N, C-alpha and C positions, 0 to 999 in steps of 0.2 A: 710648690705649695708649702706653706708653713703650717705644721701642726704644733700648737702650743698647748702643753699640758699645764693646767693651772690648778693649784690647790688653794681653796679659799673657804671662808666661813660664810654660809648664806645668812639670810635675814631671820632665820629661825634658830641660828646658833649651831647649825649642823656643818661640820667640815666636809667638803666635797672636793674630789679631784676629777676634773673633766678635761677632755680634749676640745680645743677650739681651732678652727681652720681659717686661714687667710691666704688669699691668692689674687694676683692681678694678672690677667691674660695679656698676651702680646697685642690683641685687638684693643683691649682697654687702654694699654699704654699708648698705642697709636692714636686713639681718640683723645687722650689727655694731651699728647704732644700737639695734635692739630688744634685743640681748643685753647692752648696756651700761646699767647702772643709771643713770638720769638722762640717757642718751644719750651719744654719742661725745664731744661737745664737753666735757661735764661730766667724763667719765672721763679724758679727756686733760688737762684743766685740773687735776684732782686729782693726777694723776701728776706733772705739771710742778710744781705747788705743793709737793708732797712733797719735791722736790729729791733724790729717791732715784734716783741715776744708774743703779742696777741695774734698777729698774722702767722707767725711760725707755728704756734700752737694749733691754730685753726687748720692750717694746711696739713699738718701731721695728723690731726684727728680725722680730717676728711679722708686721708689715705687709709687709716686704720678702718674706718667704716666702709670705704669703698672695697677694701680687701676682704672684710669679714663675710663668711657664708657658711652654709651647711652642705655637706656632701650627700648626694642621694645614696640610698642603700646599695644600689648596683654600681656606684662609682662613676656613672656616665655623666652626671650633672653636678655642678657646683652652684647651688642656688644662693643668689644674693639679691637683696632688695632692702628698701628703706625700713620696712617693718622689722625684718630680722636684725638689722643694725641697731635700730632703736631698742628692741628688746634686749640685745646684748649690752647696750649702754646702761641699762638699768640694773645690771648685775654687779655683785662685788668682784666677780672675776674680771670684768672690764676695769673697774677701779684699780685693782691690783696690777693688771697689765699696764694701764696708763701710767701709774706711778713708777713702775719699773722703767718704762720707756723714757719718762721725764728725767729720771735720776741716774740712768746708766747708759752712757754713750755706746758702749759695746753692745748692750742689749738692743738699743735703737738701731744701730747699724746692722746687727744680725736680723732684726725684724724686717727691715727694708730689703735686705738681700734675700731673705727667705720668702717674701711674698712675690718676688719677681720671677718671671720665667727663667729657668736655669741658665740658658745661653746669655741672657742679658745680665744676670747677676755675675756670671764669670767675667764678662767683659768689664763690668763696673769695678770688680775687684782688681783686675789687671791694670786698668787705667788709673785707679785711685788706691794704691796699696796702703798708704798711710791711714786713709779713712777707715779701711777695713781690717787693720792689724789686729784688733781685738777679736774679730770674727775668725781670723785665720789660725788662731792658736789651737 
């Protein structure tokens, strides 16, 4: 799970610092793998190879919204749904996070690694060390 602390100025001009949480479970990754023709890696490679910036942006945004959620007070549940994602998308915190992900490759790689289950993130880092060199510093 990735806890992202974001300081932003809200729409009333008040500076706020809040924690936001993002996570993709192994079950969700399995579903994404099954739902992607040829698997996630093939789907992502096709999108990258197409150099279609709109498709790349859409895919990455989908991942951000799929990962966003709120922890229950007791820590037993991580609640995610379309309404929570939409509400997050309306905040300045989302805008600031999105601009960081678009402009900083290291931040984007760290985000993707941070939302994955730890075992899968470690495997990805091992298999693609150049991609994650910024994260490993």
